[in-house]
VEXDREN-2710 file (C-alpha; in Angstrom, 1 decimal):
% VEXDREN-2710
k/r/px/py/pz
1/MET/-61.8/47.5/68.0
2/SER/-65.2/48.5/66.5
3/ASP/-67.3/46.2/64.3
4/ASP/-66.3/48.3/61.3
5/GLU/-62.6/47.8/62.0
6/PHE/-63.3/44.1/62.5
7/MET/-64.9/43.9/59.1
8/MET/-62.1/46.0/57.5
9/GLU/-59.5/43.6/58.9
10/ASP/-61.4/40.7/57.4
11/ALA/-61.6/42.5/54.1
12/ALA/-57.8/43.1/54.2
13/ASP/-57.3/39.4/54.8
14/ASP/-59.4/38.6/51.7
15/GLU/-57.6/41.1/49.6
16/GLU/-54.2/39.7/50.5
17/TYR/-55.5/36.2/49.9
18/ASP/-56.9/37.2/46.5
19/PHE/-53.6/38.8/45.7
20/GLU/-51.8/35.6/46.4
21/PHE/-54.0/33.9/43.8
22/ASP/-53.5/36.5/41.0
23/ASP/-51.8/33.8/39.0
24/ASP/-54.9/31.7/39.0
25/ASP/-57.1/31.6/35.9
26/ASP/-60.0/33.9/36.7
27/ASP/-62.0/32.2/33.9
28/ALA/-61.7/28.9/35.6
29/MET/-64.4/29.8/38.2
30/ASP/-67.7/28.4/37.1
31/ASP/-71.2/29.6/37.9
32/ASP/-71.4/27.6/41.1
33/GLY/-68.1/29.1/42.2
34/GLY/-69.5/32.6/41.5
35/ASP/-72.6/31.7/43.6
36/VAL/-70.5/30.6/46.5
37/GLU/-68.5/33.8/46.4
38/ASN/-71.7/35.8/46.4
39/GLN/-73.1/33.8/49.3
40/TYR/-69.9/34.4/51.3
41/TYR/-70.0/38.2/50.9
42/LYS/-73.8/38.2/51.7
43/ALA/-73.0/36.3/54.9
44/LYS/-70.3/38.9/55.7
45/GLY/-72.8/41.6/55.2
46/LEU/-75.0/40.1/57.9
47/LYS/-72.3/40.0/60.6
48/GLU/-73.0/43.4/62.0
49/ASP/-76.8/43.3/62.2
50/ASP/-77.5/39.6/62.7
51/ALA/-74.7/37.4/63.8
52/GLU/-76.8/34.3/64.2
53/ALA/-78.0/34.6/60.5
54/ALA/-74.4/35.2/59.4
55/LEU/-73.4/32.0/61.2
56/LYS/-76.1/30.0/59.5
57/ALA/-75.1/31.4/56.1
58/PHE/-71.4/30.6/56.6
59/ARG/-72.4/27.1/57.7
60/THR/-74.4/26.5/54.5
61/ILE/-71.3/27.4/52.5
62/VAL/-69.2/24.9/54.4
63/ASP/-71.7/22.1/54.2
64/ASP/-72.6/22.6/50.5
65/GLU/-69.0/22.8/49.3
66/PRO/-68.3/19.5/47.5
67/GLU/-64.7/19.4/48.7
68/LYS/-62.6/21.5/51.1
69/GLY/-61.8/24.8/49.3
70/GLU/-61.0/28.5/49.8
71/TRP/-64.6/29.7/50.6
72/GLY/-65.1/27.0/53.2
73/PHE/-61.9/28.0/54.8
74/LYS/-62.9/31.7/54.8
75/SER/-66.3/30.9/56.1
76/LEU/-64.9/28.8/59.0
77/LYS/-62.6/31.7/59.9
78/GLN/-65.5/34.1/60.0
79/MET/-67.5/31.6/62.1
80/THR/-64.6/31.2/64.6
81/LYS/-64.3/35.0/65.1
82/LEU/-68.1/35.4/65.3
83/ASN/-68.5/32.7/68.0
84/TYR/-65.5/33.9/69.9
85/LEU/-65.6/37.7/69.7
86/GLN/-69.2/38.7/69.1
87/LEU/-71.3/35.9/70.5
88/HIS/-68.8/35.0/73.3
89/ARG/-69.1/31.2/72.7
90/PRO/-65.5/29.9/73.1
91/ASP/-66.6/26.3/73.0
92/GLU/-68.3/26.8/69.6
93/ALA/-65.3/28.8/68.5
94/ILE/-62.9/25.9/69.2
95/LYS/-65.1/23.6/67.2
96/THR/-65.1/25.7/64.1
97/TYR/-61.4/26.4/64.6
98/ARG/-60.7/22.7/64.5
99/GLU/-62.7/22.4/61.3
100/LEU/-60.7/25.2/59.8
101/LEU/-57.3/23.6/60.7
102/ALA/-58.3/20.6/58.5
103/TYR/-58.4/22.9/55.5
104/THR/-54.8/24.1/55.9
105/LYS/-53.3/20.9/54.3
106/SER/-54.5/21.6/50.8
107/ALA/-57.4/24.0/50.5
108/VAL/-55.3/27.2/50.8
109/THR/-51.7/28.2/50.5
110/ARG/-49.5/27.7/53.6
111/ASN/-48.8/31.5/53.8
112/TYR/-52.4/32.5/53.9
113/ALA/-53.3/29.6/56.3
114/ASP/-50.4/30.6/58.7
115/LYS/-51.5/34.3/58.6
116/SER/-55.1/33.4/59.4
117/ILE/-54.2/31.1/62.2
118/ASN/-51.9/33.6/63.8
119/ASN/-54.6/36.2/63.5
120/ILE/-57.1/33.9/65.3
121/LEU/-54.6/33.1/68.0
122/ASP/-54.1/36.8/68.5
123/TYR/-57.8/37.2/69.1
124/VAL/-57.9/34.3/71.5
125/GLY/-54.9/35.5/73.5
126/GLY/-55.9/39.2/73.4
127/GLU/-52.5/40.2/72.0
128/GLY/-51.6/43.6/70.6
129/LYS/-54.6/45.5/69.1
130/HIS/-56.9/42.8/70.2
131/ALA/-56.2/43.2/73.9
132/ALA/-59.0/45.6/74.5
133/ILE/-61.7/43.6/72.8
134/SER/-60.9/40.0/73.5
135/PRO/-62.8/38.5/76.4
136/LYS/-60.9/37.0/79.3
137/VAL/-60.8/33.3/78.2
138/PRO/-60.5/30.4/80.7
139/LEU/-57.1/28.8/80.7
140/ASP/-58.5/25.4/79.5
141/THR/-60.1/27.1/76.4
142/LEU/-56.8/28.8/75.6
143/GLU/-55.0/25.5/75.9
144/ALA/-57.6/23.9/73.7
145/PHE/-56.9/26.4/70.9
146/TYR/-53.1/26.0/71.1
147/GLU/-53.3/22.2/71.5
148/ALA/-55.4/22.0/68.3
149/THR/-52.9/24.2/66.5
150/ARG/-50.0/22.0/67.7
151/VAL/-51.6/18.8/66.5
152/ALA/-52.4/20.3/63.1
153/CYS/-48.8/21.6/62.7
154/GLU/-47.5/18.1/63.5
155/GLU/-49.8/16.5/61.0
156/ALA/-48.9/19.1/58.3
157/LYS/-45.2/19.1/59.3
158/ASN/-45.5/22.9/59.5
159/GLU/-42.6/23.6/61.8
160/ARG/-42.6/27.3/61.1
161/LEU/-46.2/27.8/62.3
162/SER/-45.6/25.4/65.2
163/THR/-42.7/27.6/66.4
164/LYS/-44.7/30.8/66.0
165/SER/-47.7/29.5/67.8
166/ASN/-45.5/28.2/70.7
167/LEU/-43.9/31.6/71.0
168/LYS/-47.3/33.2/71.2
169/LEU/-48.4/30.7/73.9
170/ALA/-45.1/31.3/75.8
171/LYS/-45.7/35.1/75.8
172/LEU/-49.3/34.5/76.8
173/TRP/-48.3/32.4/79.8
174/LEU/-45.7/35.0/80.7
175/ASP/-48.2/37.8/80.7
176/ARG/-50.5/35.8/82.9
177/LYS/-47.7/34.7/85.1
178/GLU/-48.5/31.0/84.5
179/TYR/-44.9/29.9/84.9
180/ALA/-45.7/26.2/85.5
181/ARG/-47.4/26.2/82.0
182/LEU/-44.6/28.4/80.5
183/THR/-41.6/26.2/81.4
184/PRO/-42.4/23.1/79.2
185/ILE/-43.2/25.4/76.2
186/LEU/-39.8/27.1/76.7
187/GLN/-38.1/23.7/76.8
188/SER/-39.8/22.7/73.5
189/LEU/-38.7/25.9/71.8
190/HIS/-35.1/25.5/73.1
191/ALA/-35.0/22.1/71.5
192/ALA/-35.9/23.8/68.2
193/CYS/-32.7/25.9/68.6
194/ALA/-30.5/23.0/69.4
195/PRO/-27.6/22.3/66.9
196/GLY/-28.6/20.0/64.2
197/ASN/-32.3/20.7/64.5
198/THR/-33.8/21.7/61.1
199/SER/-36.9/23.5/62.4
200/ALA/-35.0/26.8/62.0
201/SER/-33.8/27.4/58.4
202/ASP/-30.4/28.8/59.3
203/ASP/-28.2/29.8/62.2
204/GLN/-29.3/33.4/62.1
205/THR/-32.9/32.3/62.4
206/LYS/-32.0/30.1/65.3
207/GLY/-30.1/32.9/66.9
208/SER/-33.0/35.3/66.7
209/LEU/-35.4/32.7/68.1
210/LEU/-33.0/32.0/70.9
211/LEU/-32.9/35.7/71.9
212/GLU/-36.7/35.8/71.9
213/LEU/-36.7/32.8/74.3
214/TYR/-34.1/34.5/76.5
215/ALA/-36.2/37.7/76.6
216/ILE/-39.1/35.6/77.9
217/GLU/-37.0/33.7/80.4
218/ILE/-35.2/36.8/81.7
219/GLN/-38.6/38.4/82.4
220/MET/-39.8/35.3/84.2
221/TYR/-36.7/35.1/86.4
222/SER/-36.8/38.8/87.1
223/ASP/-40.4/38.6/88.2
224/LEU/-39.6/35.5/90.4
225/LYS/-36.5/37.3/91.8
226/GLU/-34.3/34.3/91.0
227/SER/-31.1/36.3/90.7
228/ARG/-28.8/33.4/89.8
229/LYS/-30.9/32.2/86.9
230/LEU/-31.5/35.7/85.8
231/LYS/-27.7/36.4/85.5
232/GLU/-27.2/33.1/83.8
233/ILE/-29.8/33.9/81.1
234/TYR/-28.5/37.5/80.8
235/ASN/-24.9/36.2/80.2
236/ALA/-26.1/33.7/77.7
237/ALA/-28.0/36.3/75.8
238/MET/-25.0/38.6/75.6
239/LYS/-23.0/35.8/73.9
240/VAL/-25.5/35.3/71.0
241/LYS/-23.9/36.9/67.9
242/ASN/-25.6/35.2/64.9
243/ALA/-28.9/36.9/65.2
244/ILE/-30.9/40.0/63.9
245/PRO/-33.5/40.3/66.7
246/HIS/-36.3/42.8/66.8
247/PRO/-35.1/45.9/68.8
248/ARG/-37.8/45.3/71.3
249/ILE/-36.3/41.9/72.2
250/MET/-32.9/43.5/73.0
251/GLY/-34.7/46.2/74.8
252/VAL/-36.3/43.6/77.1
253/ILE/-33.0/41.8/77.7
254/ARG/-31.1/45.0/78.4
255/GLU/-33.8/46.4/80.7
256/CYS/-33.8/43.3/82.9
257/GLY/-30.0/43.3/82.9
258/GLY/-29.9/46.9/84.0
259/LYS/-32.4/46.2/86.8
260/MET/-30.3/43.2/87.8
261/TRP/-27.2/45.4/88.1
262/MET/-29.1/48.0/90.0
263/MET/-30.1/45.4/92.6
264/GLU/-26.4/44.6/92.9
265/LYS/-25.5/48.3/93.1
266/ALA/-23.2/47.9/90.1
267/TRP/-24.3/51.4/88.9
268/ASP/-21.9/51.7/85.9
269/LYS/-23.1/48.4/84.4
270/ALA/-26.7/49.3/85.1
271/SER/-26.3/52.7/83.4
272/THR/-24.8/51.1/80.3
273/ASP/-27.6/48.4/80.0
274/LEU/-30.4/50.8/80.7
275/PHE/-29.2/53.3/78.1
276/GLU/-28.9/50.5/75.5
277/SER/-32.4/49.3/76.5
278/PHE/-33.9/52.9/76.1
279/GLY/-32.3/53.2/72.7
280/LYS/-33.7/49.8/71.5
281/TYR/-37.2/50.6/72.8
282/ASP/-37.0/54.0/71.2
283/GLU/-36.1/52.4/67.9
284/ALA/-39.0/49.9/68.2
285/GLY/-41.4/52.7/69.1
286/SER/-42.2/51.0/72.4
287/PRO/-43.8/53.0/75.2
288/GLN/-41.6/51.1/77.7
289/ARG/-38.8/53.5/76.7
290/ILE/-40.3/56.0/79.2
291/GLN/-40.2/53.6/82.1
292/VAL/-36.6/52.6/81.3
293/LEU/-35.6/56.2/81.0
294/LYS/-36.9/56.7/84.6
295/TYR/-34.7/53.8/85.7
296/LEU/-31.7/55.3/83.9
297/VAL/-32.2/58.7/85.6
298/LEU/-32.6/57.0/89.0
299/THR/-29.3/55.1/88.4
300/HIS/-27.5/58.3/87.6
301/MET/-28.5/59.8/90.9
302/LEU/-27.8/56.7/92.9
303/MET/-24.3/56.5/91.5
304/GLY/-23.7/60.1/92.4
305/SER/-23.0/61.2/88.9
306/GLU/-22.9/64.9/88.2
307/ILE/-23.7/64.3/84.5
308/ASN/-27.3/65.2/83.7
309/PRO/-28.8/62.1/81.9
310/PHE/-30.9/64.5/79.7
311/ASP/-27.9/66.0/78.2
312/SER/-27.5/63.2/75.7
313/GLN/-28.9/63.5/72.2
314/GLU/-31.0/60.4/72.6
315/THR/-32.7/61.4/75.8
316/LYS/-33.0/65.2/75.4
317/PRO/-36.3/65.0/73.3
318/TYR/-38.0/63.3/76.3
319/LYS/-37.0/65.8/78.9
320/ASN/-40.4/67.6/78.8
321/ASP/-42.5/64.4/78.4
322/PRO/-45.4/64.6/81.0
323/GLN/-44.2/61.2/82.4
324/ILE/-40.6/62.4/82.7
325/VAL/-41.0/66.0/83.9
326/ALA/-41.1/64.9/87.6
327/MET/-37.8/62.9/87.2
328/THR/-36.2/66.0/85.5
329/SER/-37.2/68.1/88.5
330/LEU/-35.8/65.4/90.8
331/VAL/-32.5/65.5/89.1
332/SER/-32.3/69.2/89.5
333/ALA/-33.1/68.9/93.2
334/TYR/-30.5/66.2/93.6
335/GLN/-27.7/68.2/91.9
336/ALA/-28.6/71.2/94.1
337/ARG/-28.5/69.0/97.2
338/ASP/-32.0/70.3/98.0
339/VAL/-33.3/67.5/100.2
340/LYS/-36.6/69.1/101.1
341/GLN/-37.4/69.8/97.4
342/ALA/-36.6/66.3/96.5
343/GLU/-39.0/65.0/99.1
344/LYS/-41.7/67.3/97.9
345/ILE/-41.3/66.1/94.3
346/LEU/-41.5/62.5/95.4
347/SER/-44.6/63.1/97.5
348/ALA/-46.4/65.1/94.8
349/ASN/-45.6/62.7/91.9
350/LYS/-46.5/59.3/93.2
351/ALA/-48.3/58.4/90.0
352/THR/-45.3/59.0/87.7
353/ILE/-42.5/58.0/90.1
354/THR/-43.2/55.9/93.2
355/SER/-46.1/54.0/91.7
356/ASP/-43.5/51.7/90.2
357/PRO/-42.5/49.1/92.8
358/PHE/-39.0/48.9/91.4
359/ILE/-38.4/52.6/91.7
360/ARG/-40.1/52.7/95.1
361/PHE/-37.6/50.0/96.3
362/PHE/-34.7/52.5/95.7
363/ILE/-36.3/55.7/97.1
364/ASP/-34.7/55.2/100.6
365/ASP/-31.3/54.7/99.0
366/LEU/-31.8/57.8/96.9
367/LEU/-32.8/60.0/99.9
368/ARG/-29.9/58.5/101.9
369/SER/-27.5/59.3/99.2
370/LEU/-28.8/62.9/98.9
371/ARG/-28.7/63.4/102.7
372/THR/-25.1/62.2/103.0
373/GLN/-24.1/64.4/100.1
374/TYR/-25.8/67.3/101.9
375/ILE/-23.9/66.6/105.1
376/VAL/-20.6/66.4/103.4
377/ASP/-21.2/69.8/101.8
378/ILE/-22.6/71.6/104.8
379/ILE/-19.9/70.6/107.3
380/LYS/-17.0/72.0/105.2
381/PRO/-16.6/75.3/107.0
382/TYR/-17.1/73.9/110.5
383/THR/-15.0/72.2/113.1
384/ARG/-18.0/71.4/115.3
385/LEU/-21.7/70.9/114.4
386/LYS/-24.7/69.9/116.5
387/LEU/-26.5/66.7/115.4
388/ASP/-29.8/68.4/116.3
389/PHE/-29.1/71.1/113.7
390/LEU/-28.5/68.6/111.0
391/ALA/-31.6/66.6/112.0
392/ASP/-33.8/69.8/111.8
393/THR/-32.3/70.8/108.5
394/LEU/-32.9/67.3/107.0
395/SER/-36.3/66.8/108.8
396/ILE/-35.2/63.4/110.2
397/SER/-34.5/62.1/113.7
398/THR/-31.2/62.8/115.5
399/SER/-30.5/59.0/115.6
400/ASP/-30.8/58.8/111.8
401/VAL/-28.4/61.7/111.4
402/GLU/-26.0/60.1/113.7
403/ASN/-26.1/56.9/111.7
404/LEU/-25.4/58.9/108.5
405/VAL/-22.4/60.7/110.1
406/VAL/-21.0/57.4/111.4
407/SER/-21.2/55.9/107.9
408/LEU/-19.4/58.9/106.5
409/ILE/-16.7/58.6/109.1
410/LEU/-16.2/54.9/108.5
411/ASP/-16.1/55.5/104.7
412/GLY/-13.4/58.1/105.2
413/ARG/-15.5/60.8/103.6
414/ILE/-15.2/63.0/106.7
415/LYS/-12.5/62.9/109.4
416/GLY/-13.8/63.3/112.9
417/LYS/-15.7/61.7/115.8
418/ILE/-19.1/62.0/117.5
419/ASP/-19.4/63.5/121.0
420/GLN/-22.5/61.6/122.0
421/ALA/-22.7/63.2/125.4
422/ASN/-23.1/66.6/123.9
423/GLY/-24.6/65.5/120.6
424/ILE/-21.8/67.1/118.5
425/VAL/-19.8/66.1/115.5
426/VAL/-16.2/67.1/116.1
427/LEU/-14.2/67.4/112.9
428/ASP/-10.4/66.7/112.9
429/ARG/-9.5/69.5/110.6
430/PHE/-6.6/70.8/112.8
431/HIS/-5.2/67.4/113.4
432/ALA/-5.6/66.5/109.8
433/GLU/-3.7/69.6/108.7
434/ALA/-1.1/69.0/111.4
435/ASP/-0.7/65.4/110.3
436/ALA/-0.2/66.6/106.7
437/ARG/2.5/69.1/107.8
438/TYR/4.2/66.4/109.9
439/VAL/4.4/64.0/107.0
440/ALA/5.8/66.7/104.8
441/LEU/8.5/67.6/107.4
442/HIS/9.3/64.0/107.9
443/ASN/9.8/63.4/104.2
444/LEU/12.0/66.6/104.0
445/ALA/14.1/65.4/106.9
446/GLN/14.7/62.1/105.3
447/GLU/15.8/63.7/102.1
448/LEU/18.2/66.0/103.9
449/GLY/19.7/63.1/105.9
450/THR/20.2/61.2/102.6
451/LEU/21.9/64.2/101.0
452/SER/24.1/64.7/104.1
453/ASN/25.3/61.1/104.1
454/ARG/26.3/61.4/100.4
455/ILE/28.3/64.6/101.1
456/VAL/30.2/62.9/104.0
457/LYS/30.9/59.8/101.9
458/ASP/32.2/61.9/99.0
459/LYS/34.5/63.9/101.4
460/LEU/35.9/60.8/103.0
461/SER/36.5/59.2/99.6
462/ARG/38.4/62.3/98.5
463/ASP/40.5/62.4/101.7
464/ALA/41.4/58.7/101.4
465/ARG/42.6/59.2/97.8
466/SER/44.8/62.2/98.9
467/TRP/46.4/60.2/101.7
468/VAL/47.2/57.3/99.4
469/SER/48.7/59.7/96.8
470/GLY/50.9/61.3/99.5
471/MET/52.2/58.0/100.8
472/GLU/53.2/57.0/97.3
473/SER/55.1/60.3/96.8
474/PHE/56.9/59.8/100.2
475/ALA/57.9/56.3/99.3
END
C-alpha cells in the first residue's frame, strides 16, 4: 500500500466516523474544538513528508485535550500506525495503542472503536491488503497487541470485539503454524459457542462462529496430518445447520474434507467435497478455487472416471485458465491412454502441477493408474505378449511391468499367468471361452434333465390313473 492509499484509508475512516455523528449538533463545537480539528488535519498533512513532526503534532493534541475525546482518539490511532508502519517502532506503537484503548469506553462510539481496533490489528498481523506492507513483527509484540485488546474488551465488557480479535489471533497463529499458541485461543472461542453462553447473540451467530472455528481447526489437523482429529472435526462441521457462514469458510472445510477422502482413496466422496469447495471459493471470489479445481481434476483421473471434469457449467469457464491449461492437457492424455504424453506434460509443467506437495504425492498413483489402463487396452487382441515389449512401450523396467500385470491378474481385470522363464504374459482367452461354453452346456443339461423328469412323472401318473379305472370297471 502506498502512502497515498494509507492516507486515503484514514480519510475514509474519518468520513465514516463523521457520518456516525451526523445527529450531533454541529453548532455545539466551540472555537477550541475547531482549533483542535484544524490541528489534527495539519498533523495528518505532515505524515508523508515528516513523520516525526506529525507524531509531535498528534501528541500535542492528546496532551492538550482537557478530557478524552474524539480528536485524541483519532490522534492516537494515527500515532500507532505511524510508529508501527512508517517508523517501524513496534514498542512505541504498543504504547500509543494502549492509550487509544482507554478512549474506547466513552470517548467514541463502540462501532467506530471496534472498526478502528480491527483495522490496527489487521496492520499488526499483516492480514489481507496489509500483508505486503506490514513488517514481520516478533511474536512477543503480536501477543502484546492482542493481550492489550483482550484486557480492554474485558474491562469494557465488549464480547463482540473480544470474539473478533480472538478470531484474528487464531488465524494469525494458524498462518504462522504456531499451533501451541493457537490451541488455547480455540478453546476460549469454543467456550463462547457453548450452550447458555451469551457472548453470541443467537444460535445462528453461534453456528457461524463455530464453523469458522472448525475451518481453522481442520486446516491445523490437515497440516499436522492428524487424520483421526481431522475426520472428527469434518464430521462435526457437516452437522452444523443453524449457520449462515461466509462461502470461503465452507470452501475451506470442504477442501480439507476432499483432501482427506483422497488420502483414503474414497474418490467419490472426494469428488463431491472438492466440487462443493470449488463452488464456494468461486462464490467468494477466492483464488484458492484454482488449486481446488486441480485437486478435483486429479480425483477424476484417479477414480478412472471417463467424465471430463471441465464439462460442467461451473468449471468450463476455467478450462483455459493459464494455471489450469496443463491439467486440461493431462486429462486429454489420460483419456487417450497416452502415457508418454502424460509424462511429458508433468515434466514440462512442474510450476503449475507438481509444485504442490499434495498433488505430487499422488503422481505415482496417477501414472500407475494410467499404465494399468494402457496394459488392459493393449492386450485385448493378444493371447501372448512379451513383458519387454510392454516395458519399452511404457518406458519403465520389466520388473515394474511384471508387478503391474500381477496386480491386474489378482484384481481379476485380466485372466492369465506370467511365464517368468520366457518373460511372457499368457492370456487364458481360450480357456475362458471354453469355461463359458461349459457352464452354458451344463446349465442346458440340467434344464433338460428337469424337463425329462417331469415328463416321466406325468406319464406314470396318467398310467396309474388308467389302471385304477380299469380295476374299478372289472369289479
